FITIMI-674670 format. One line per 8 residues: number of its first residue (from 1); for each residue x, y, z of N, C-alpha, C, O, CB. Coordinates in steps of 0.001 Angstrom, whole numbers. Glycine has a CB too. Layout:
# FITIMI-674670
NUM) X Y Z X Y Z X Y Z X Y Z X Y Z; ...
# end
This chain:
# FITIMI-674670
1) 66679 58090 -19022 65836 56965 -18686 65240 57209 -17309 65939 57614 -16380 66630 55633 -18730; 63944 56960 -17187 63282 57068 -15893 63720 55917 -15001 64069 54852 -15510 61744 57078 -16056; 63712 56104 -13680 64100 54990 -12796 63082 53860 -12872 61900 54078 -13137 64238 55476 -11336; 63562 52670 -12637 62711 51485 -12638 62193 51264 -11227 62964 50988 -10308 63482 50232 -13152; 60893 51387 -11064 60253 51151 -9775 59448 49871 -9873 58559 49749 -10715 59348 52350 -9356; 59763 48917 -9007 59097 47617 -9013 58509 47323 -7653 58993 47808 -6630 60068 46509 -9419; 57453 46517 -7654 56916 46018 -6390 56697 44516 -6541 56268 44043 -7593 55579 46756 -5998; 57000 43762 -5462 56793 42306 -5547 55310 41983 -5651 54462 42701 -5122 57406 41593 -4319
9) 55020 40900 -6334 53643 40451 -6545 53435 39154 -5771 54187 38193 -5937 53336 40249 -8071; 52403 39134 -4920 52095 37918 -4169 51560 36810 -5071 51945 35648 -4944 51086 38223 -3074; 50669 37189 -5980 50067 36215 -6894 50262 36709 -8326 49412 37424 -8858 48545 36002 -6576; 51378 36329 -8952 51660 36793 -10314 50609 36308 -11301 49897 35334 -11057 53040 36323 -10758; 50534 37014 -12422 49694 36595 -13530 50067 35159 -13893 51216 34749 -13727 49855 37552 -14757; 49111 34413 -14377 49350 33016 -14723 50405 32860 -15819 50958 31773 -15986 48054 32368 -15165; 50692 33929 -16566 51692 33894 -17629 53111 34035 -17080 54074 33850 -17825 51415 34998 -18639; 53260 34356 -15806 54577 34603 -15218 55000 33443 -14330 54208 32550 -14029 54571 35907 -14414
17) 56248 33473 -13919 56756 32454 -13018 56274 32733 -11597 55540 33692 -11358 58294 32399 -13070; 56688 31896 -10669 56282 32048 -9271 56695 33379 -8669 55922 34005 -7944 56858 30936 -8450; 57911 33814 -8968 58425 35061 -8419 58348 36136 -9481 58966 36019 -10539 59874 34895 -7912; 57591 37180 -9203 57455 38255 -10177 57366 39589 -9467 56965 39688 -8307 56223 38039 -11065; 57752 40597 -10202 57608 41974 -9769 56729 42675 -10786 56649 42277 -11948 58995 42686 -9620; 56076 43721 -10328 55248 44524 -11210 55866 45905 -11322 56287 46484 -10321 53787 44606 -10694; 55923 46432 -12531 56421 47784 -12739 55432 48732 -12076 54241 48708 -12388 56600 48112 -14270; 55924 49572 -11155 55064 50441 -10355 54805 51792 -11019 53860 52488 -10649 55682 50658 -8997
25) 55620 52164 -11978 55445 53408 -12725 56093 53213 -14091 57086 52498 -14222 56070 54641 -11961; 55521 53858 -15106 56095 53744 -16445 57598 53981 -16401 58083 54823 -15646 55426 54737 -17407; 58324 53234 -17214 59764 53441 -17369 60044 53539 -18865 59524 52753 -19657 60602 52275 -16698; 60863 54502 -19240 61111 54706 -20667 62594 54822 -20961 63413 55118 -20091 60388 55950 -21158; 62901 54577 -22220 64250 54775 -22732 64116 55258 -24165 63064 55124 -24790 65109 53460 -22643; 65182 55812 -24661 65219 56288 -26047 66388 55612 -26745 67495 55537 -26211 65349 57853 -26119; 66121 55125 -27937 67172 54526 -28730 66887 54827 -30195 65754 54697 -30658 67272 52994 -28473; 67912 55225 -30909 67758 55563 -32336 66570 56492 -32568 65778 56288 -33487 67586 54287 -33171
33) 66459 57504 -31731 65370 58495 -31815 63984 57883 -31649 62990 58464 -32083 65435 59216 -33142; 63918 56725 -31031 62645 56066 -30769 62448 55973 -29262 63346 55558 -28530 62594 54654 -31429; 61269 56362 -28814 60923 56289 -27395 60220 54955 -27151 59267 54611 -27850 60014 57501 -26960; 60691 54215 -26166 60050 52963 -25772 59681 53055 -24306 60466 53519 -23479 60977 51738 -26036; 58469 52605 -23996 57972 52710 -22625 57429 51357 -22188 56637 50729 -22891 56877 53808 -22507; 57868 50926 -21017 57285 49747 -20374 56237 50300 -19409 56549 51153 -18578 58391 48843 -19623; 54998 49820 -19514 53925 50418 -18723 53879 49953 -17267 54268 48839 -16915 52619 50119 -19368; 53390 50854 -16465 52999 50482 -15105 52082 49275 -15246 51277 49213 -16175 52287 51683 -14334
41) 52192 48346 -14357 51417 47096 -14300 52096 45915 -14992 51707 44774 -14744 50067 47315 -14921; 53111 46145 -15865 53760 45007 -16522 54426 44140 -15466 55182 44635 -14630 54800 45484 -17582; 54142 42848 -15510 54764 41920 -14577 55986 41289 -15232 55978 40906 -16402 53760 40832 -14125; 57020 41201 -14431 58334 40828 -14924 58921 39782 -13981 58891 39951 -12762 59268 42072 -15041; 59451 38711 -14544 59940 37615 -13708 61466 37517 -13681 62019 36436 -13479 59363 36309 -14194; 62134 38633 -13883 63583 38681 -13752 64308 38232 -15002 63701 37774 -15970 64015 37841 -12600; 65613 38372 -14957 66457 37930 -16063 66435 36402 -16119 66469 35733 -15086 67919 38464 -15905; 66379 35869 -17312 66344 34412 -17496 67763 33864 -17443 68418 33670 -18467 65661 34031 -18845
49) 68216 33621 -16219 69577 33129 -16005 69479 31784 -15286 68894 31709 -14205 70442 34158 -15177; 70040 30724 -15866 70010 29438 -15168 70741 29561 -13822 71753 30255 -13720 70658 28320 -16045; 70229 28894 -12812 70836 28992 -11478 72306 28584 -11485 73083 29072 -10665 70068 28124 -10487; 72694 27707 -12388 74096 27296 -12468 75005 28449 -12901 76218 28380 -12700 74243 26126 -13440; 74448 29498 -13487 75247 30643 -13951 75150 31849 -13013 75752 32885 -13292 74801 31053 -15348; 74408 31738 -11913 74232 32882 -11017 75555 33400 -10458 75722 34610 -10305 73315 32504 -9874; 76499 32508 -10150 77794 32949 -9621 78547 33806 -10639 79223 34766 -10269 78650 31735 -9224; 78429 33463 -11899 79144 34167 -12959 78404 35429 -13411 79017 36485 -13568 79356 33240 -14145
57) 77095 35322 -13619 76313 36413 -14212 75613 37258 -13159 75642 38487 -13226 75286 35853 -15178; 74991 36616 -12200 74176 37289 -11193 72821 36622 -11124 72469 35815 -11985 74027 38795 -11508; 72068 36958 -10103 70740 36374 -9922 69725 37096 -10817 70002 38197 -11293 70305 36452 -8432; 68566 36496 -11049 67580 37103 -11947 67160 38528 -11569 66807 39317 -12446 66368 36239 -11993; 67193 38861 -10290 66773 40201 -9876 67950 41060 -9408 67774 41954 -8581 65740 40100 -8764; 69141 40796 -9931 70293 41630 -9602 70005 43045 -10126 69583 43197 -11272 71629 41042 -10221; 70228 44079 -9307 69876 45455 -9711 70472 45904 -11049 69821 46644 -11787 70321 46408 -8647; 71680 45479 -11372 72283 45917 -12637 71645 45253 -13859 71842 45705 -14987 73772 45627 -12625
65) 70891 44192 -13637 70281 43458 -14754 68817 43823 -14975 68250 43517 -16024 70393 41968 -14512; 68213 44471 -14000 66758 44629 -14013 66224 45543 -15105 65242 45196 -15761 66314 45147 -12704; 66837 46696 -15320 66328 47618 -16345 66402 46962 -17716 65420 46945 -18457 67127 48946 -16340; 67564 46427 -18047 67721 45787 -19357 66742 44629 -19522 66157 44452 -20590 69162 45288 -19540; 66569 43851 -18473 65698 42673 -18555 64228 43049 -18688 63492 42397 -19428 65888 41798 -17329; 63790 44085 -17987 62375 44455 -18082 62053 44985 -19484 60995 44676 -20033 62018 45517 -17009; 62958 45778 -20064 62731 46235 -21440 62778 45062 -22412 61953 44968 -23320 63774 47295 -21839; 63745 44170 -22219 63876 43024 -23116 62614 42158 -23065 62101 41740 -24102 65118 42187 -22745
73) 62124 41893 -21861 60894 41097 -21728 59716 41794 -22410 58947 41155 -23128 60571 40849 -20237; 59574 43105 -22188 58457 43851 -22782 58543 43807 -24307 57540 43575 -24982 58455 45322 -22285; 59730 44028 -24841 59886 44033 -26299 59691 42648 -26894 59209 42527 -28020 61258 44564 -26679; 60056 41602 -26163 59811 40245 -26643 58308 39938 -26637 57849 39114 -27427 60575 39219 -25775; 57552 40577 -25773 56094 40415 -25784 55450 41226 -26913 54552 40741 -27601 55502 40839 -24430; 55916 42454 -27093 55202 43381 -27987 55735 43444 -29405 55018 43879 -30306 55242 44741 -27414; 56973 43022 -29629 57579 43038 -30965 57552 44429 -31604 57346 44557 -32811 56860 42049 -31869; 57758 45460 -30799 57790 46827 -31325 58973 47060 -32249 58915 47888 -33158 57832 47823 -30187
81) 60035 46327 -32007 61241 46390 -32838 61633 44947 -33155 61054 44008 -32608 62424 47172 -32110; 62593 44779 -34020 63012 43419 -34381 63665 42739 -33185 64088 43390 -32229 63987 43443 -35584; 63734 41449 -33261 64380 40680 -32191 65848 41084 -32054 66344 41247 -30940 64267 39162 -32467; 66537 41245 -33172 67950 41644 -33129 68099 43018 -32471 69022 43234 -31686 68554 41665 -34557; 67198 43940 -32788 67253 45279 -32177 66952 45205 -30681 67548 45938 -29892 66254 46234 -32872; 66032 44324 -30290 65729 44148 -28865 66945 43589 -28131 67244 44002 -27011 64510 43211 -28674; 67645 42650 -28764 68852 42081 -28155 69971 43122 -28069 70717 43156 -27090 69330 40859 -28957; 70085 43972 -29097 71073 45059 -29064 70760 46045 -27941 71660 46470 -27216 71111 45797 -30419
89) 69490 46407 -27797 69086 47324 -26726 69362 46697 -25360 69803 47382 -24436 67585 47690 -26857; 69106 45413 -25236 69395 44687 -24001 70865 44863 -23623 71178 45208 -22484 69051 43185 -24155; 71764 44626 -24577 73193 44774 -24300 73522 46227 -23934 74263 46471 -22981 74029 44325 -25523; 72988 47169 -24668 73239 48591 -24398 72782 48968 -22985 73509 49643 -22257 72516 49474 -25443; 71579 48531 -22599 71054 48868 -21273 71829 48167 -20161 71987 48719 -19071 69578 48500 -21182; 72311 46959 -20428 73171 46290 -19445 74419 47126 -19183 74782 47366 -18032 73566 44875 -19933; 75068 47565 -20249 76278 48379 -20098 75965 49694 -19393 76729 50141 -18538 76915 48656 -21470; 74833 50318 -19753 74441 51588 -19126 74159 51405 -17633 74238 52361 -16862 73199 52170 -19827
97) 73831 50178 -17228 73550 49885 -15817 74792 49427 -15064 74704 49068 -13890 72471 48820 -15711; 75949 49436 -15724 77189 49098 -15044 77691 47685 -15238 78657 47276 -14593 77024 49332 -13630; 77052 46932 -16115 77526 45578 -16418 78709 45712 -17387 78635 46464 -18358 76368 44677 -17037; 79779 44993 -17124 80965 45042 -17984 80681 44569 -19397 79741 43810 -19634 82071 44207 -17390; 81495 45022 -20326 81297 44701 -21744 81319 43205 -22029 80518 42716 -22826 82355 45379 -22571; 82223 42479 -21390 82320 41035 -21642 81055 40323 -21159 80473 39516 -21883 83570 40442 -20941; 80639 40631 -19930 79435 39982 -19394 78202 40382 -20208 77360 39535 -20506 79235 40354 -17904; 78086 41666 -20571 76945 42116 -21384 76945 41406 -22731 75890 41012 -23228 76986 43652 -21590
105) 78125 41241 -23324 78216 40524 -24590 77822 39066 -24465 77154 38524 -25346 79610 40620 -25134; 78231 38421 -23373 77831 37031 -23129 76324 36909 -22955 75702 35976 -23464 78542 36481 -21892; 75746 37857 -22234 74299 37817 -22009 73536 38047 -23311 72516 37404 -23559 73889 38868 -20965; 74032 38966 -24141 73396 39185 -25442 73508 37924 -26301 72543 37530 -26956 74038 40394 -26169; 74675 37299 -26297 74853 36066 -27080 73894 34980 -26590 73338 34234 -27396 76319 35566 -26987; 73702 34890 -25286 72790 33877 -24732 71361 34115 -25195 70673 33165 -25569 72847 33881 -23197; 70895 35375 -25179 69517 35613 -25625 69398 35430 -27134 68340 35047 -27634 69055 37027 -25226; 70482 35705 -27860 70449 35481 -29308 70312 33993 -29628 69620 33614 -30573 71718 36049 -29969
113) 70979 33153 -28828 70941 31705 -29066 69668 31071 -28512 69042 30246 -29177 72164 31036 -28440; 69283 31459 -27288 68192 30765 -26603 66866 31535 -26575 65873 31021 -26059 68607 30466 -25203; 66832 32746 -27116 65649 33584 -26979 64517 33340 -27955 63414 33847 -27745 66046 34954 -27093; 64750 32586 -29010 63709 32436 -30038 62404 31887 -29464 61319 32339 -29831 64204 31517 -31151; 62512 30925 -28577 61316 30358 -27955 60486 31447 -27270 59257 31434 -27334 61706 29271 -26939; 61166 32380 -26621 60466 33445 -25900 59957 34529 -26842 58960 35188 -26546 61385 34063 -24854; 60628 34719 -27968 60198 35721 -28942 58878 35302 -29588 58014 36143 -29837 61282 35929 -30021; 58722 34025 -29854 57516 33518 -30498 56404 33408 -29464 56313 32415 -28742 57778 32146 -31172
121) 55561 34431 -29398 54503 34466 -28393 53522 33316 -28576 53010 33070 -29669 53762 35794 -28452; 53280 32624 -27472 52286 31567 -27489 50931 32171 -27099 50868 33351 -26754 52689 30400 -26525; 49856 31395 -27145 48536 31944 -26813 48465 32573 -25417 47731 33541 -25216 47500 30857 -26919; 49219 32034 -24451 49229 32629 -23110 49864 34013 -23124 49403 34916 -22426 49979 31723 -22128; 50920 34184 -23915 51560 35501 -24041 50597 36506 -24674 50483 37643 -24216 52856 35398 -24885; 49913 36077 -25724 48962 36955 -26404 47841 37358 -25444 47435 38519 -25412 48377 36259 -27660; 47351 36409 -24674 46304 36706 -23694 46818 37663 -22617 46085 38543 -22166 45790 35407 -23047; 48081 37493 -22203 48662 38393 -21203 48733 39821 -21740 48399 40767 -21027 50068 37910 -20791
129) 49160 39981 -22977 49232 41317 -23569 47829 41917 -23677 47653 43115 -23459 49909 41264 -24964; 46843 41104 -24007 45454 41591 -24069 44999 42072 -22688 44382 43131 -22569 44501 40473 -24591; 45306 41295 -21647 44953 41711 -20280 45700 42982 -19886 45147 43856 -19218 45265 40585 -19274; 46955 43076 -20304 47743 44278 -20020 47138 45497 -20708 47036 46571 -20115 49202 44086 -20470; 46741 45319 -21958 46111 46401 -22710 44832 46873 -22014 44592 48073 -21886 45799 45945 -24147; 44025 45924 -21572 42785 46265 -20857 43090 47026 -19567 42413 48001 -19241 41977 44988 -20538; 44090 46586 -18850 44448 47233 -17580 44961 48661 -17815 44659 49568 -17040 45520 46399 -16835; 45726 48849 -18872 46222 50189 -19219 45036 51103 -19545 44979 52243 -19084 47214 50121 -20430
137) 44093 50596 -20341 42894 51378 -20686 42097 51748 -19429 41656 52887 -19276 41997 50584 -21665; 41920 50770 -18535 41172 51024 -17298 41854 52081 -16435 41207 52735 -15617 41013 49730 -16500; 43151 52244 -16621 43913 53249 -15876 43886 54608 -16591 44555 55550 -16166 45368 52780 -15685; 43110 54701 -17680 42950 55966 -18392 44080 56292 -19356 44268 57445 -19742 42825 57067 -17411; 44833 55261 -19743 45951 55474 -20659 45685 54748 -21968 44785 53912 -22051 47280 54994 -20032; 46471 55069 -22988 46311 54487 -24304 47342 53377 -24518 48541 53655 -24510 46440 55566 -25389; 46909 52132 -24710 47863 51039 -24930 48813 51278 -26105 49946 50797 -26092 47114 49758 -25157; 48358 52016 -27118 49217 52293 -28273 50468 53070 -27871 51486 52986 -28557 48440 53073 -29334
145) 50413 53819 -26779 51595 54547 -26286 52685 53586 -25815 53831 53985 -25608 51200 55492 -25135; 52317 52324 -25650 53245 51301 -25155 53528 50246 -26207 54155 49225 -25921 52687 50639 -23903; 53066 50492 -27426 53351 49586 -28525 52415 48395 -28626 52744 47395 -29264 54729 49100 -28402; 51233 48497 -27991 50269 47393 -28085 48899 47932 -28494 48592 49098 -28244 50169 46630 -26733; 48079 47094 -29118 46743 47542 -29560 45793 47769 -28386 44638 48145 -28590 46133 46516 -30518
# end
């Protein structure tokens, strides 16, 4: 897996929360002989962890959570794989980043229970992916390499 390079964004895309980071260089992983890449320019608003759980789980931008969360967010936008497979990859990447099995399992269970709303892209999500696709093209790359039209 390539390292995750992020830079803070002063004015995030309207589809993101107030605090966001932008992927500064493509990051990829391989699972089940499939290559998945999160593109440079993808804006990411951290792991979706309620503040009441920060003591137990960690903050949204905790370093051990960031790789898994950025892939999970990208896959929830692009639907390159099934939701269950995205949740499985999330757990796998959490463990690969040093998160213990129990905590990774709890986090996977949480996204399995509460993630459906985020999986179902609303018009703002679709527009964000369209803008992302345009930005990738303007950078001389092919959006299809990232699982988007």
